[in-house]
Z-matrix of the N, CA and C atoms (Angstrom, degrees):
N
C 1 1.446
C 2 1.520 1 109.66
N 3 1.305 2 116.70 1 156.73
C 4 1.461 3 122.15 2 177.07
C 5 1.516 4 109.06 3 -131.93
N 6 1.316 5 115.96 4 156.29
C 7 1.461 6 121.52 5 176.47
C 8 1.515 7 108.61 6 -150.14
N 9 1.315 8 116.98 7 156.96
C 10 1.462 9 122.78 8 178.67
C 11 1.518 10 108.40 9 -109.98
N 12 1.342 11 115.83 10 129.62
C 13 1.463 12 121.78 11 -178.31
C 14 1.522 13 109.11 12 -121.55
N 15 1.322 14 117.01 13 131.96
C 16 1.460 15 121.46 14 175.80
C 17 1.529 16 109.07 15 -81.90
N 18 1.331 17 117.09 16 122.02
C 19 1.459 18 122.82 17 -179.55
C 20 1.522 19 108.86 18 -104.37
N 21 1.325 20 116.02 19 133.39
C 22 1.461 21 121.60 20 -176.08
C 23 1.527 22 111.05 21 -67.76
N 24 1.337 23 116.69 22 129.75
C 25 1.469 24 122.46 23 177.16
C 26 1.523 25 109.13 24 -98.34
N 27 1.329 26 115.93 25 148.77
C 28 1.460 27 120.41 26 -178.87
C 29 1.523 28 109.18 27 -137.58
N 30 1.343 29 116.36 28 138.88
C 31 1.458 30 121.27 29 176.49
C 32 1.516 31 110.08 30 -68.07
N 33 1.310 32 116.85 31 138.71
C 34 1.460 33 122.30 32 175.04
C 35 1.528 34 108.00 33 -134.05
N 36 1.329 35 116.04 34 173.37
C 37 1.458 36 119.73 35 179.13
C 38 1.521 37 110.82 36 -69.78
N 39 1.326 38 117.12 37 -11.85
C 40 1.461 39 121.33 38 -178.02
C 41 1.528 40 112.35 39 -103.14
N 42 1.314 41 117.88 40 3.58
C 43 1.464 42 122.19 41 -176.87
C 44 1.510 43 108.91 42 130.85
N 45 1.313 44 117.19 43 -104.46
C 46 1.461 45 120.30 44 170.45
C 47 1.517 46 108.47 45 -150.76
N 48 1.315 47 114.76 46 157.62
C 49 1.455 48 120.65 47 179.98
C 50 1.517 49 108.25 48 -135.79
N 51 1.319 50 115.78 49 -176.50
C 52 1.459 51 121.61 50 179.86
C 53 1.519 52 109.85 51 -120.12
N 54 1.319 53 115.68 52 140.05
C 55 1.453 54 119.17 53 175.94
C 56 1.530 55 109.95 54 -69.81
N 57 1.330 56 117.23 55 149.89
C 58 1.472 57 119.52 56 175.58
C 59 1.529 58 110.04 57 -57.64
N 60 1.287 59 115.78 58 144.75
C 61 1.463 60 121.76 59 -179.31
C 62 1.520 61 109.37 60 -104.15
N 63 1.325 62 116.09 61 119.43
C 64 1.462 63 120.77 62 175.79
C 65 1.526 64 107.83 63 -90.62
N 66 1.301 65 115.39 64 113.42
C 67 1.468 66 120.51 65 -173.98
C 68 1.519 67 110.17 66 -118.60
N 69 1.306 68 115.90 67 131.67
C 70 1.458 69 121.42 68 176.96
C 71 1.522 70 109.18 69 -114.37
N 72 1.326 71 115.96 70 132.56
C 73 1.463 72 121.22 71 178.57
C 74 1.530 73 108.33 72 -119.82
N 75 1.328 74 116.24 73 121.22
C 76 1.462 75 121.07 74 175.87
C 77 1.530 76 108.89 75 -109.08
N 78 1.316 77 115.37 76 151.70
C 79 1.458 78 120.63 77 -178.48
C 80 1.527 79 108.97 78 -118.25
N 81 1.332 80 115.63 79 117.00
C 82 1.464 81 120.80 80 179.14
C 83 1.524 82 109.67 81 -91.67
N 84 1.307 83 116.11 82 150.41
C 85 1.454 84 120.55 83 177.51
C 86 1.516 85 112.72 84 92.69
N 87 1.324 86 115.77 85 179.23
C 88 1.453 87 122.86 86 -178.62
C 89 1.523 88 109.77 87 -133.02
N 90 1.332 89 115.73 88 149.27
C 91 1.452 90 121.17 89 177.43
C 92 1.523 91 108.65 90 -96.94
N 93 1.318 92 116.30 91 118.12
C 94 1.455 93 120.24 92 178.29
C 95 1.524 94 108.00 93 -87.95
N 96 1.302 95 115.11 94 109.10
C 97 1.455 96 119.99 95 -174.17
C 98 1.520 97 110.79 96 -120.32
N 99 1.349 98 115.47 97 145.10
C 100 1.457 99 120.46 98 176.38
C 101 1.527 100 110.73 99 -88.27
N 102 1.351 101 115.78 100 -1.53
C 103 1.454 102 119.09 101 179.58
C 104 1.520 103 109.84 102 -69.88
N 105 1.318 104 115.75 103 140.23
C 106 1.463 105 119.98 104 -178.83
C 107 1.523 106 111.22 105 -73.63
N 108 1.332 107 115.56 106 -35.01
C 109 1.462 108 119.67 107 -175.94
C 110 1.523 109 111.00 108 -105.30
N 111 1.328 110 115.04 109 143.41
C 112 1.459 111 121.19 110 176.21
C 113 1.525 112 109.12 111 -70.65
N 114 1.337 113 119.56 112 124.65
C 115 1.468 114 120.15 113 178.75
C 116 1.522 115 110.13 114 -64.95
N 117 1.339 116 117.67 115 139.47
C 118 1.473 117 119.93 116 -177.96
C 119 1.519 118 112.71 117 -64.01
N 120 1.318 119 117.60 118 -29.24
C 121 1.463 120 120.63 119 178.24
C 122 1.530 121 109.45 120 -161.74
N 123 1.303 122 114.82 121 158.86
C 124 1.459 123 121.75 122 175.60
C 125 1.529 124 107.04 123 -127.44
N 126 1.320 125 119.49 124 119.11
C 127 1.474 126 120.99 125 -178.38
C 128 1.523 127 111.51 126 -70.28
N 129 1.321 128 115.95 127 136.06
C 130 1.459 129 121.58 128 173.24
C 131 1.529 130 107.77 129 -126.72
N 132 1.299 131 116.20 130 157.57
C 133 1.458 132 121.46 131 -178.49
C 134 1.526 133 109.84 132 -108.54
N 135 1.336 134 115.92 133 125.22
C 136 1.462 135 122.33 134 177.39
C 137 1.527 136 107.74 135 -120.67
N 138 1.309 137 118.33 136 127.90
C 139 1.463 138 121.17 137 -179.86
C 140 1.521 139 110.56 138 -127.71
N 141 1.331 140 115.59 139 155.27
C 142 1.464 141 122.74 140 178.39
C 143 1.520 142 108.35 141 -123.27
N 144 1.325 143 116.66 142 129.55
C 145 1.465 144 121.01 143 -179.92
C 146 1.526 145 108.89 144 -118.82
N 147 1.341 146 116.34 145 121.88
C 148 1.460 147 122.31 146 179.56
C 149 1.519 148 110.35 147 -98.96
N 150 1.334 149 117.42 148 158.24
C 151 1.469 150 119.53 149 173.49
C 152 1.530 151 110.38 150 -57.36
N 153 1.321 152 116.95 151 144.34
C 154 1.465 153 121.51 152 -174.60
C 155 1.517 154 112.92 153 -55.59
N 156 1.341 155 118.16 154 -35.57
C 157 1.464 156 120.26 155 -175.10
C 158 1.530 157 113.51 156 -70.31
N 159 1.339 158 117.17 157 -12.03
C 160 1.464 159 119.85 158 -179.49
C 161 1.527 160 113.25 159 -109.91
N 162 1.309 161 117.54 160 2.05
C 163 1.468 162 121.04 161 -171.11
C 164 1.521 163 113.29 162 -60.71
N 165 1.331 164 118.15 163 -34.62
C 166 1.463 165 119.61 164 -177.29
C 167 1.520 166 112.80 165 -93.38
N 168 1.354 167 117.21 166 7.38
C 169 1.459 168 120.45 167 -176.88
C 170 1.531 169 113.43 168 -120.61
N 171 1.310 170 116.98 169 -30.71
C 172 1.463 171 121.47 170 -178.42
C 173 1.525 172 108.72 171 -122.79
N 174 1.313 173 115.30 172 128.92
C 175 1.459 174 120.56 173 -179.91
C 176 1.530 175 109.07 174 -116.29
N 177 1.314 176 118.80 175 115.78
C 178 1.472 177 119.88 176 177.09
C 179 1.522 178 110.73 177 -72.53
N 180 1.321 179 116.29 178 136.95
C 181 1.467 180 122.10 179 177.96
C 182 1.522 181 107.68 180 -118.85
N 183 1.313 182 116.69 181 116.32
C 184 1.459 183 121.54 182 -178.20
C 185 1.520 184 110.42 183 -93.21
N 186 1.329 185 116.27 184 132.27
C 187 1.460 186 121.87 185 178.32
C 188 1.516 187 109.12 186 -131.52
N 189 1.310 188 115.99 187 136.03
C 190 1.462 189 121.02 188 176.11
C 191 1.521 190 108.44 189 -88.03
N 192 1.331 191 116.22 190 108.94
C 193 1.465 192 121.16 191 179.86
C 194 1.524 193 110.37 192 -113.85
N 195 1.312 194 115.86 193 35.35
C 196 1.457 195 121.55 194 179.86
C 197 1.515 196 110.57 195 -60.75
N 198 1.319 197 116.57 196 132.59
C 199 1.463 198 121.50 197 175.33
C 200 1.518 199 107.67 198 -91.22
N 201 1.313 200 117.92 199 108.14
C 202 1.458 201 122.01 200 179.99
C 203 1.530 202 110.00 201 -80.23
N 204 1.301 203 114.98 202 163.71
C 205 1.469 204 119.26 203 -174.38
C 206 1.512 205 112.32 204 -60.58
N 207 1.343 206 117.70 205 -30.06
C 208 1.459 207 118.87 206 -177.88
C 209 1.515 208 112.14 207 -86.79
N 210 1.334 209 116.13 208 -5.19
C 211 1.465 210 119.22 209 -177.92
C 212 1.520 211 110.18 210 -93.66
N 213 1.306 212 115.50 211 151.11
C 214 1.453 213 120.52 212 176.72
C 215 1.515 214 109.22 213 -79.90
N 216 1.333 215 119.24 214 139.68
C 217 1.456 216 120.65 215 177.59
C 218 1.521 217 110.55 216 -66.56
N 219 1.332 218 115.82 217 148.79
C 220 1.458 219 120.51 218 179.08
C 221 1.518 220 109.77 219 -77.47
N 222 1.340 221 117.97 220 124.34
C 223 1.453 222 119.23 221 179.97
C 224 1.529 223 111.24 222 -67.58
N 225 1.329 224 115.47 223 151.17
C 226 1.459 225 119.47 224 177.92
C 227 1.528 226 109.55 225 -69.71
N 228 1.325 227 115.58 226 152.63
C 229 1.456 228 119.79 227 177.97
C 230 1.516 229 109.44 228 -68.93
N 231 1.308 230 116.36 229 133.10
C 232 1.454 231 121.38 230 179.93
C 233 1.524 232 109.68 231 -111.55
N 234 1.332 233 117.94 232 130.22
C 235 1.461 234 120.09 233 177.28
C 236 1.525 235 112.16 234 -55.95
N 237 1.345 236 117.25 235 -25.69
C 238 1.464 237 120.53 236 -179.34
C 239 1.525 238 111.66 237 -62.74
N 240 1.337 239 117.46 238 -24.18
C 241 1.460 240 121.45 239 178.67
C 242 1.525 241 112.03 240 -76.49
N 243 1.324 242 116.20 241 -10.99
C 244 1.458 243 121.86 242 -178.94
C 245 1.525 244 108.36 243 -116.67
N 246 1.328 245 115.24 244 70.49
C 247 1.466 246 121.06 245 -171.27
C 248 1.523 247 113.95 246 -64.66
N 249 1.320 248 117.73 247 -15.55
C 250 1.463 249 121.35 248 -179.38
C 251 1.530 250 112.37 249 -81.42
N 252 1.332 251 117.36 250 -8.07
C 253 1.463 252 122.61 251 174.79
C 254 1.521 253 109.41 252 -112.32
N 255 1.328 254 118.68 253 148.04
C 256 1.458 255 126.66 254 -3.47
C 257 1.528 256 112.26 255 -73.97
N 258 1.318 257 115.48 256 160.15
C 259 1.452 258 121.72 257 -179.60
C 260 1.520 259 110.72 258 -80.58
N 261 1.313 260 115.20 259 163.49
C 262 1.466 261 120.48 260 176.73
C 263 1.520 262 109.71 261 -64.66
N 264 1.329 263 118.06 262 145.88
C 265 1.476 264 120.75 263 179.33
C 266 1.528 265 113.38 264 -58.76
N 267 1.327 266 116.65 265 -21.70
C 268 1.470 267 118.40 266 -179.00
C 269 1.536 268 112.72 267 -93.37
N 270 1.349 269 116.94 268 11.95
C 271 1.463 270 119.29 269 176.46
C 272 1.520 271 109.23 270 -62.72
N 273 1.329 272 116.40 271 128.16
C 274 1.461 273 122.11 272 -178.34
C 275 1.528 274 109.24 273 -108.52
N 276 1.339 275 118.19 274 109.06
C 277 1.474 276 120.01 275 -176.70
C 278 1.528 277 114.01 276 -67.13
N 279 1.324 278 117.17 277 -7.17
C 280 1.456 279 119.87 278 176.05
C 281 1.526 280 112.83 279 -99.72
N 282 1.321 281 116.33 280 2.36
C 283 1.472 282 121.08 281 -177.18
C 284 1.522 283 110.66 282 -96.09
N 285 1.305 284 116.64 283 118.40
C 286 1.466 285 122.64 284 179.09
C 287 1.524 286 111.78 285 -54.81
N 288 1.333 287 117.05 286 -45.25
C 289 1.459 288 120.35 287 -175.23
C 290 1.527 289 111.92 288 -68.62
N 291 1.330 290 116.64 289 -33.29
C 292 1.465 291 119.64 290 178.58
C 293 1.536 292 110.20 291 -63.31
N 294 1.326 293 116.22 292 -42.38
C 295 1.464 294 120.08 293 178.31
C 296 1.525 295 111.31 294 -68.13
N 297 1.325 296 116.44 295 -38.13
C 298 1.471 297 119.02 296 179.99
C 299 1.528 298 110.65 297 -65.16
N 300 1.327 299 116.36 298 -41.05
C 301 1.470 300 119.61 299 178.31
C 302 1.515 301 111.09 300 -63.65
N 303 1.338 302 116.41 301 -40.27
C 304 1.468 303 119.94 302 178.30
C 305 1.520 304 110.26 303 -64.71
N 306 1.327 305 117.74 304 -42.22
C 307 1.469 306 121.22 305 178.44
C 308 1.525 307 110.46 306 -60.59
N 309 1.332 308 117.31 307 -39.12
C 310 1.463 309 121.03 308 178.97
C 311 1.530 310 110.87 309 -64.63
N 312 1.332 311 116.53 310 -41.56
C 313 1.469 312 120.60 311 178.91
C 314 1.526 313 111.12 312 -63.12
N 315 1.328 314 115.73 313 -45.43
C 316 1.461 315 119.77 314 -179.13
C 317 1.525 316 110.50 315 -66.74
N 318 1.333 317 116.42 316 -38.45
C 319 1.467 318 120.74 317 178.20
C 320 1.519 319 110.49 318 -58.76
N 321 1.309 320 116.94 319 -44.39
C 322 1.474 321 121.25 320 179.03
C 323 1.531 322 110.50 321 -59.59
N 324 1.340 323 116.74 322 -45.02
C 325 1.468 324 120.62 323 -179.54
C 326 1.527 325 111.43 324 -64.76
N 327 1.330 326 117.41 325 -39.35
C 328 1.461 327 121.18 326 179.20
C 329 1.526 328 111.59 327 -63.61
N 330 1.321 329 115.82 328 -44.99
C 331 1.468 330 119.62 329 -179.22
C 332 1.521 331 110.50 330 -66.61
N 333 1.330 332 117.18 331 -41.08
C 334 1.461 333 120.55 332 177.28
C 335 1.523 334 110.73 333 -61.13
N 336 1.323 335 116.44 334 -40.34
C 337 1.454 336 121.27 335 179.09
C 338 1.522 337 110.97 336 -62.17
N 339 1.332 338 117.35 337 -42.89
C 340 1.463 339 121.07 338 -178.73
C 341 1.521 340 111.49 339 -68.93
N 342 1.322 341 117.39 340 -28.10
C 343 1.467 342 121.25 341 178.56
C 344 1.528 343 110.48 342 -74.60
N 345 1.340 344 116.17 343 -38.24
C 346 1.462 345 120.77 344 -174.12
C 347 1.526 346 113.41 345 -81.84
N 348 1.335 347 117.99 346 -19.28
C 349 1.462 348 120.32 347 -176.08
C 350 1.528 349 110.81 348 -123.77
N 351 1.320 350 115.71 349 137.01
C 352 1.466 351 120.25 350 176.75
C 353 1.526 352 111.01 351 -67.38
N 354 1.322 353 115.93 352 -33.81
C 355 1.460 354 121.46 353 175.97
C 356 1.527 355 107.75 354 -122.72
N 357 1.329 356 118.29 355 153.34
C 358 1.467 357 120.59 356 -178.99
C 359 1.520 358 111.82 357 -55.99
N 360 1.318 359 116.64 358 138.14
C 361 1.458 360 120.91 359 177.98
C 362 1.531 361 109.24 360 -73.27
N 363 1.342 362 117.98 361 165.21
C 364 1.469 363 120.45 362 -176.01
C 365 1.525 364 113.87 363 -58.13
N 366 1.336 365 116.50 364 -27.82
C 367 1.454 366 118.28 365 -176.69
C 368 1.535 367 113.28 366 -93.82
N 369 1.332 368 117.09 367 1.21
C 370 1.465 369 120.37 368 -174.46
C 371 1.536 370 112.46 369 -61.33
N 372 1.328 371 117.16 370 -45.86
C 373 1.470 372 120.60 371 -176.75
C 374 1.522 373 111.76 372 -62.25
N 375 1.331 374 116.21 373 -41.96
C 376 1.455 375 119.76 374 179.02
C 377 1.530 376 110.38 375 -66.48
N 378 1.327 377 116.81 376 -41.96
C 379 1.451 378 120.24 377 178.78
C 380 1.529 379 110.91 378 -62.96
N 381 1.339 380 116.18 379 -37.27
C 382 1.466 381 119.87 380 178.22
C 383 1.519 382 110.50 381 -65.17
N 384 1.329 383 117.50 382 -39.03
C 385 1.466 384 120.17 383 175.12
C 386 1.530 385 110.55 384 -61.12
N 387 1.338 386 116.34 385 -42.39
C 388 1.459 387 120.36 386 177.72
C 389 1.536 388 110.47 387 -59.07
N 390 1.337 389 116.11 388 -42.01
C 391 1.473 390 119.82 389 -179.94
C 392 1.515 391 110.84 390 -59.90
N 393 1.344 392 116.54 391 -49.25
C 394 1.464 393 118.95 392 -175.90
C 395 1.520 394 111.86 393 -68.20
N 396 1.309 395 117.97 394 -30.80
C 397 1.457 396 120.01 395 175.65
C 398 1.524 397 110.33 396 -65.33
N 399 1.331 398 116.65 397 -44.14
C 400 1.464 399 120.35 398 179.13
C 401 1.527 400 111.25 399 -67.42
N 402 1.335 401 116.46 400 -40.23
C 403 1.462 402 120.73 401 -178.35
C 404 1.528 403 110.90 402 -64.85
N 405 1.330 404 117.18 403 -45.08
C 406 1.465 405 120.44 404 180.00
C 407 1.527 406 110.85 405 -68.66
N 408 1.326 407 117.33 406 -36.75
C 409 1.459 408 119.68 407 176.78
C 410 1.531 409 110.76 408 -63.21
N 411 1.330 410 116.38 409 -34.60
C 412 1.464 411 120.10 410 177.53
C 413 1.521 412 111.62 411 -73.11
N 414 1.343 413 116.38 412 -34.42
C 415 1.472 414 121.98 413 -177.41
C 416 1.536 415 108.51 414 -131.84
N 417 1.343 416 117.07 415 77.58
C 418 1.476 417 121.39 416 -172.63
C 419 1.525 418 114.65 417 -63.43
N 420 1.337 419 118.41 418 -13.79
C 421 1.461 420 119.53 419 178.50
C 422 1.531 421 112.33 420 -87.33
N 423 1.335 422 117.79 421 -5.44
C 424 1.456 423 121.94 422 -178.92
C 425 1.532 424 110.83 423 -56.02
N 426 1.324 425 119.27 424 136.61
C 427 1.467 426 128.97 425 6.21
C 428 1.532 427 114.06 426 -89.98
N 429 1.331 428 116.53 427 13.10
C 430 1.454 429 120.50 428 173.90
C 431 1.520 430 109.20 429 -91.52
N 432 1.318 431 117.00 430 174.64
C 433 1.453 432 120.15 431 176.23
C 434 1.514 433 113.35 432 69.27
N 435 1.329 434 115.21 433 -156.02
C 436 1.469 435 122.06 434 -177.59
C 437 1.525 436 110.20 435 -103.89
N 438 1.299 437 116.24 436 135.87
C 439 1.465 438 122.45 437 176.42
C 440 1.524 439 108.14 438 -161.06
N 441 1.325 440 117.88 439 151.31
C 442 1.466 441 121.09 440 -179.01
C 443 1.520 442 111.32 441 -76.01
N 444 1.307 443 116.58 442 157.24
C 445 1.466 444 121.80 443 176.58
C 446 1.530 445 108.45 444 -75.17
N 447 1.323 446 116.92 445 129.11
C 448 1.457 447 120.41 446 177.52
C 449 1.518 448 109.50 447 -91.83
N 450 1.320 449 116.67 448 170.14
C 451 1.458 450 121.13 449 -179.50
C 452 1.524 451 109.79 450 -62.28
N 453 1.321 452 116.41 451 124.82
C 454 1.469 453 121.73 452 -175.12
C 455 1.522 454 112.51 453 -63.93
N 456 1.334 455 117.95 454 -14.54
C 457 1.461 456 120.07 455 178.61
C 458 1.531 457 112.00 456 -76.53
N 459 1.319 458 116.65 457 -8.07
C 460 1.465 459 120.95 458 176.57
C 461 1.522 460 108.12 459 -99.68
N 462 1.307 461 116.81 460 111.62
C 463 1.464 462 121.10 461 -175.01
C 464 1.530 463 111.19 462 -79.92
N 465 1.328 464 114.45 463 156.03
C 466 1.467 465 120.40 464 176.04
C 467 1.528 466 108.79 465 -85.35
N 468 1.307 467 115.01 466 66.83
C 469 1.458 468 122.21 467 179.46
C 470 1.515 469 109.10 468 -130.48
N 471 1.318 470 115.28 469 159.86
C 472 1.456 471 120.22 470 179.19
C 473 1.516 472 111.12 471 121.34
N 474 1.314 473 115.72 472 163.23
C 475 1.460 474 121.52 473 -175.24
C 476 1.520 475 112.57 474 -59.97
N 477 1.333 476 116.12 475 -47.47
C 478 1.461 477 118.61 476 -173.65
C 479 1.521 478 112.81 477 -67.53
N 480 1.331 479 116.94 478 -54.74
C 481 1.466 480 119.34 479 -174.13
C 482 1.520 481 111.33 480 -67.74
N 483 1.320 482 118.16 481 -32.67
C 484 1.465 483 120.65 482 178.02
C 485 1.523 484 110.44 483 -62.69
N 486 1.334 485 116.14 484 -44.91
C 487 1.460 486 120.33 485 179.18
C 488 1.523 487 110.90 486 -67.94
N 489 1.329 488 116.39 487 -37.81
C 490 1.471 489 120.63 488 -179.61
C 491 1.529 490 111.03 489 -62.59
N 492 1.303 491 117.07 490 -48.07
C 493 1.461 492 120.96 491 -178.84
C 494 1.530 493 110.50 492 -66.24
N 495 1.327 494 116.18 493 -35.94
C 496 1.463 495 119.91 494 -179.97
C 497 1.526 496 111.25 495 -63.82
N 498 1.344 497 116.67 496 -35.43
C 499 1.464 498 121.03 497 -175.66
C 500 1.522 499 113.28 498 -97.66
N 501 1.337 500 118.11 499 7.45
C 502 1.461 501 120.08 500 -173.29
C 503 1.526 502 112.27 501 -63.57
N 504 1.326 503 117.69 502 -21.67
C 505 1.451 504 120.15 503 177.79
C 506 1.514 505 112.80 504 -69.93
N 507 1.327 506 116.56 505 -15.92
C 508 1.454 507 120.44 506 178.38
C 509 1.525 508 109.00 507 -77.28
N 510 1.332 509 117.10 508 167.81
C 511 1.466 510 121.16 509 -178.49
C 512 1.523 511 109.60 510 -79.41
N 513 1.339 512 114.98 511 70.84
C 514 1.466 513 119.76 512 -177.23
C 515 1.518 514 112.85 513 -112.23
N 516 1.331 515 117.64 514 -12.58
C 517 1.458 516 118.63 515 -167.39
C 518 1.523 517 114.07 516 -114.27
N 519 1.335 518 119.62 517 10.16
C 520 1.455 519 120.57 518 177.05
C 521 1.513 520 111.23 519 -67.85
N 522 1.338 521 117.93 520 153.04
C 523 1.465 522 121.15 521 -179.31
C 524 1.529 523 112.63 522 -55.71
N 525 1.322 524 116.48 523 -34.82
C 526 1.456 525 120.54 524 -178.66
C 527 1.516 526 112.22 525 -68.44
N 528 1.335 527 116.96 526 -15.91
C 529 1.459 528 120.63 527 -178.57
C 530 1.520 529 112.86 528 -96.11
N 531 1.321 530 118.49 529 -4.90
C 532 1.470 531 120.92 530 -175.31
C 533 1.522 532 111.89 531 -55.88
N 534 1.332 533 116.42 532 -45.20
C 535 1.457 534 119.88 533 -179.28
C 536 1.512 535 112.46 534 -64.85
N 537 1.331 536 116.29 535 -39.88
C 538 1.464 537 120.97 536 179.08
C 539 1.524 538 110.25 537 -65.07
N 540 1.331 539 116.01 538 -44.12
C 541 1.469 540 120.96 539 -179.52
C 542 1.521 541 110.51 540 -62.52
N 543 1.327 542 116.68 541 -46.61
C 544 1.471 543 119.71 542 -178.78
C 545 1.517 544 111.61 543 -62.43
N 546 1.324 545 117.54 544 -40.01
C 547 1.465 546 119.75 545 179.89
C 548 1.518 547 111.02 546 -66.89
N 549 1.340 548 116.32 547 -40.46
C 550 1.470 549 120.15 548 179.87
C 551 1.527 550 110.60 549 -65.12
N 552 1.331 551 116.65 550 -42.46
C 553 1.473 552 119.90 551 177.88
C 554 1.521 553 110.00 552 -64.30
N 555 1.316 554 117.03 553 -40.08
C 556 1.465 555 121.39 554 179.12
C 557 1.531 556 110.88 555 -59.38
N 558 1.323 557 117.16 556 -44.52
C 559 1.464 558 120.71 557 -179.74
C 560 1.530 559 110.38 558 -65.79
N 561 1.328 560 116.91 559 -40.90
C 562 1.460 561 120.67 560 179.77
C 563 1.524 562 110.84 561 -67.37
N 564 1.322 563 116.72 562 -39.19
C 565 1.464 564 121.07 563 179.26
C 566 1.521 565 110.73 564 -64.70
N 567 1.318 566 117.21 565 -42.23
C 568 1.467 567 120.69 566 178.39
C 569 1.528 568 110.95 567 -59.57
N 570 1.331 569 115.99 568 -41.06
C 571 1.473 570 120.27 569 179.02
C 572 1.526 571 111.02 570 -62.76
N 573 1.335 572 116.64 571 -45.81
C 574 1.464 573 120.53 572 -177.62
C 575 1.523 574 111.24 573 -63.46
N 576 1.325 575 116.27 574 -45.14
C 577 1.465 576 120.45 575 -178.77
C 578 1.533 577 110.26 576 -63.13
N 579 1.317 578 116.75 577 -43.40
C 580 1.460 579 120.40 578 -178.88
C 581 1.525 580 111.27 579 -66.74
N 582 1.329 581 116.99 580 -40.33
C 583 1.467 582 120.42 581 -174.81
C 584 1.520 583 113.63 582 -78.61
N 585 1.341 584 117.52 583 -36.90
C 586 1.459 585 120.49 584 -174.94
C 587 1.532 586 113.19 585 -97.60
N 588 1.326 587 117.61 586 -33.00
C 589 1.466 588 120.04 587 -178.05
C 590 1.523 589 112.31 588 -104.16
N 591 1.333 590 116.00 589 -14.52
C 592 1.467 591 121.66 590 177.26
C 593 1.524 592 112.12 591 59.81
N 594 1.335 593 116.30 592 35.46
C 595 1.459 594 121.61 593 177.12
C 596 1.524 595 108.24 594 -134.45
N 597 1.343 596 117.61 595 156.62
C 598 1.466 597 119.31 596 174.82
C 599 1.520 598 109.75 597 -71.42
N 600 1.312 599 117.45 598 149.08
C 601 1.458 600 120.35 599 -177.77
C 602 1.529 601 111.59 600 -74.81
N 603 1.329 602 116.75 601 -23.76
C 604 1.458 603 121.67 602 -179.54
C 605 1.519 604 108.93 603 -116.56
N 606 1.316 605 116.44 604 136.62
C 607 1.453 606 121.75 605 179.72
C 608 1.530 607 111.05 606 -66.59
N 609 1.328 608 115.98 607 145.21
C 610 1.466 609 120.90 608 177.49
C 611 1.525 610 111.79 609 -80.36
N 612 1.320 611 115.91 610 -9.76
C 613 1.458 612 119.49 611 -173.81
C 614 1.516 613 110.07 612 -116.78
N 615 1.311 614 115.40 613 139.69
C 616 1.460 615 121.85 614 176.57
C 617 1.515 616 108.11 615 -86.11
N 618 1.349 617 116.88 616 126.35
C 619 1.465 618 120.46 617 -179.28
C 620 1.512 619 110.75 618 -102.36
C-alpha cells in the first residue's frame, strides 16, 4: 500500500528544509505458518518518494528507531532540561554579545550533561543544535574569520552545523550578511523551541 503525507517545511538560512517525519507502522492480522519456530524477523521494504523538483536537493534518510520490548522507552523532552529557555524579553537577536552569552550558557549545560551521563541523554542532540545556532549567530563568519575556541567536548555534529559547514563556500559570511544570518537563525530557533519544547522562546515576564 502507499499513502501521501504532508511534511512540515521550515525556513532556514539555506532556503527551506523539512522537519523529520515520525512514522508509525502497525501490522493488522496474523500470519498462519506451518513453521515450528517463530522467525526472529521478517524483512519489509519501506520507500520514500519526493517530488521530482526536489530530488537533487533533499535526501531522505531512513532510520529504524523501533523500541523493542527489552529496551527502555525514550523519555519525552522536558523544558526543564533546557534551563536557558525561555530567554529574557530584552534578548536582542541582532546583538552579538547576546548570542555569545546564550552560547556560553548552552555550552555549560552540554558539558554538565556529558559529565552526568555515560551516554548522551535524549535531549543532548537538540541542545547541541541550539549551541551551534547561538555560536554561529554570535560569529557569522565561522569557521572563517575570528571566533573563540569552544569546549572540545562539544562535537561539530548535528543538523544545523553540518549544513552550515557544507554551505560555507557560498556568500553567507560577509559582514553585510551578519544581520540577515542572525535573523534567519532567530526564526529557525523560535520554530525549534516551539515545536520540540512547546514553550515560547522569550519569557512573557520581565525579571
